C-alpha positions in Angstrom: 64.7 -93.9 -1.0 65.4 -93.7 2.7 65.0 -90.2 4.2 66.6 -89.7 7.6 64.3 -87.3 9.5 65.4 -85.9 12.8 63.3 -83.4 14.7 63.4 -82.3 18.4 60.2 -84.0 19.2 61.0 -87.2 17.4 64.5 -87.4 19.0 63.1 -86.7 22.5 60.5 -89.5 22.0 63.2 -91.9 20.8 65.6 -91.1 23.7 62.9 -91.3 26.3 61.6 -94.6 24.9 65.0 -96.1 25.2 65.5 -94.7 28.8 62.1 -96.0 30.0 62.8 -99.5 28.6 66.1 -99.7 30.3 64.7 -98.3 33.6 62.0 -100.9 33.7 64.4 -103.7 32.9 66.9 -102.7 35.6 64.1 -102.2 38.2 62.7 -105.7 37.3 66.1 -107.4 37.8 67.0 -105.4 41.0 66.8 -106.9 44.5 66.1 -103.5 46.0 62.3 -103.5 46.0 62.0 -103.9 49.7 64.5 -103.0 52.4 64.3 -105.4 55.3 64.1 -104.6 59.0 67.4 -103.4 60.5 69.7 -106.2 61.7 72.9 -106.2 63.6 76.0 -108.0 62.4 77.8 -109.1 65.6 81.0 -109.8 63.7 81.5 -106.2 62.8 79.1 -104.6 65.4 77.1 -102.6 62.9 73.6 -102.4 61.6 72.6 -103.4 58.1 69.4 -103.9 56.1 68.9 -106.8 53.7 66.9 -106.2 50.6 64.3 -108.3 48.7 63.3 -108.2 45.1 60.7 -110.0 43.0 63.0 -113.1 42.7 66.3 -112.0 44.2 67.7 -110.8 47.5 70.8 -109.2 49.0 72.2 -110.4 52.4 75.1 -109.2 54.5 78.0 -111.6 54.9 80.0 -111.4 58.1 82.9 -113.2 59.7 84.7 -114.8 56.7 83.5 -112.6 53.9 82.5 -109.1 55.0 80.3 -107.5 52.4 77.0 -108.1 50.6 76.0 -111.2 48.7 73.2 -110.7 46.1 71.5 -113.4 44.0 68.2 -115.1 43.2 66.4 -116.7 46.2 64.1 -118.6 43.8 65.6 -121.3 41.5 62.3 -121.6 39.6 59.2 -119.5 38.9 57.2 -121.7 41.3 59.5 -120.7 44.2 58.8 -117.0 43.9 57.6 -115.6 47.3 53.8 -115.6 46.5 51.3 -116.0 43.8 50.7 -112.3 43.7 54.4 -111.8 43.0 54.3 -114.4 40.3 51.4 -112.6 38.6 53.2 -109.3 39.1 56.3 -110.6 37.4 54.3 -111.8 34.4 52.7 -108.4 33.9 55.9 -106.5 34.6 57.8 -108.7 32.2 55.2 -108.3 29.5 55.2 -104.6 29.9 59.0 -104.4 29.9 59.2 -106.6 26.8 56.8 -104.3 24.9 58.8 -101.2 25.9 62.0 -103.0 24.7 60.3 -103.7 21.3 59.2 -100.1 21.0 62.7 -98.9 22.0 64.2 -100.9 19.1 61.5 -99.7 16.7 62.0 -96.1 17.7 65.5 -96.2 16.3 64.2 -97.3 12.9 61.8 -94.4 12.8 64.7 -92.2 11.8 64.5 -93.8 8.4 61.1 -95.4 8.2 58.0 -93.5 9.4 55.3 -95.9 8.3 54.6 -99.6 7.8 51.9 -100.7 5.3 50.8 -97.0 5.2 50.4 -96.9 9.0 52.4 -94.6 11.1 55.1 -96.3 13.2 54.8 -93.6 15.7 51.1 -94.3 16.3 51.8 -98.0 16.5 54.6 -97.5 19.0 52.5 -95.1 21.0 49.7 -97.7 21.3 52.2 -100.3 22.4 53.6 -98.0 25.0 50.1 -97.2 26.4 49.4 -101.0 26.6 52.8 -101.5 28.3 51.9 -98.8 30.8 48.7 -100.6 31.7 50.4 -103.9 32.1 53.1 -102.3 34.3 50.4 -100.6 36.4 48.6 -103.9 37.0 51.9 -105.5 38.0 52.7 -102.7 40.5 49.2 -103.0 42.0 49.7 -106.8 42.5 53.1 -106.5 44.0 52.1 -105.1 47.5 49.4 -107.7 47.7 52.2 -110.3 48.3 53.7 -108.6 51.3 51.9 -111.1 53.6 54.0 -114.0 52.3 56.4 -116.0 54.6 59.4 -114.7 52.6 58.4 -111.0 53.3 57.6 -111.8 56.9 61.1 -113.1 57.4 62.5 -109.8 56.1 59.9 -107.4 57.5 58.7 -108.9 60.7 55.6 -110.8 61.8 53.3 -107.8 61.4 53.8 -107.7 57.6 50.5 -108.0 55.8 49.3 -107.4 52.2 49.8 -103.6 51.4 51.5 -103.3 54.8 55.3 -103.9 54.8 55.6 -103.4 58.6 59.4 -102.9 59.4 60.4 -102.8 55.7 60.6 -99.8 53.5 60.3 -99.4 49.8 63.6 -99.5 47.8 64.6 -97.5 44.8 63.6 -100.2 42.3 59.9 -99.9 43.2 60.0 -96.1 42.7 62.0 -96.6 39.4 59.3 -99.0 38.2 56.6 -96.4 39.1 58.5 -93.7 37.3 59.0 -95.9 34.2 55.3 -96.7 34.2 54.3 -93.0 34.2 57.0 -92.2 31.6 55.6 -94.9 29.3 52.3 -93.0 29.2 54.2 -89.8 28.5 56.0 -91.6 25.7 52.6 -92.6 24.2 51.6 -88.9 24.2 54.9 -87.8 22.7 54.7 -90.4 19.9 51.8 -88.4 18.5 53.8 -85.2 18.6 56.8 -87.0 16.9 54.5 -88.2 14.1 53.3 -84.6 13.6 56.8 -83.2 13.6 58.1 -85.8 11.0 55.2 -85.2 8.6 55.1 -81.4 8.8 55.1 -79.2 5.7 58.7 -78.2 6.3 59.8 -81.9 6.2 57.8 -82.4 3.0 59.5 -79.4 1.4 63.0 -80.8 2.3 62.0 -84.1 0.8 60.8 -82.4 -2.4 64.2 -80.6 -2.6 65.8 -84.1 -2.8 67.5 -84.0 0.6 68.1 -87.4 2.2 69.1 -86.0 5.7 66.6 -83.7 7.2 67.2 -82.1 10.6 64.7 -79.6 12.0 64.8 -77.9 15.3 
């Protein structure tokens, strides 16, 4: 019999797991990792800043189409700006994939708390910790690629690894850092969620024959 168990700690962990997975996915796909050096559009006489992501970029379009055009600058994995960014993408993609898997599994924990007599919460917590480590490695590799020709064209000739020169970090980089830290928090909360769903109060509700158990 399926028992739907909802507690404050388990629901908090589930919601945070989903939010973290989406945050990392959006950050990974965003072109706003680096904001380029200020440039002037003579057609409209105003300053703008192009942005550069892991595999995409945003440029200002003047004259005929005033606005911003965003899209991938690399048509294949081999055209990514540098080898460090290629490695960073692999680690970030692997970490984001794990977080996505856990986000899906977290929804099923409302009905199923164990697999083969092993707690799903503990398994998910371990996966989230591993994902956090993968994301951390990816974020450390990312600034090592700031000396590439692509970054220099956006940030100036003084751009070097770990030194973006005229560029500044965009919101996507900070979102990725926040998601990485939150993944470790989720790993800790998974243990609390497991404790909450296996508490004596929950067992008493199950013994009373209730199929929907909600505890604050």
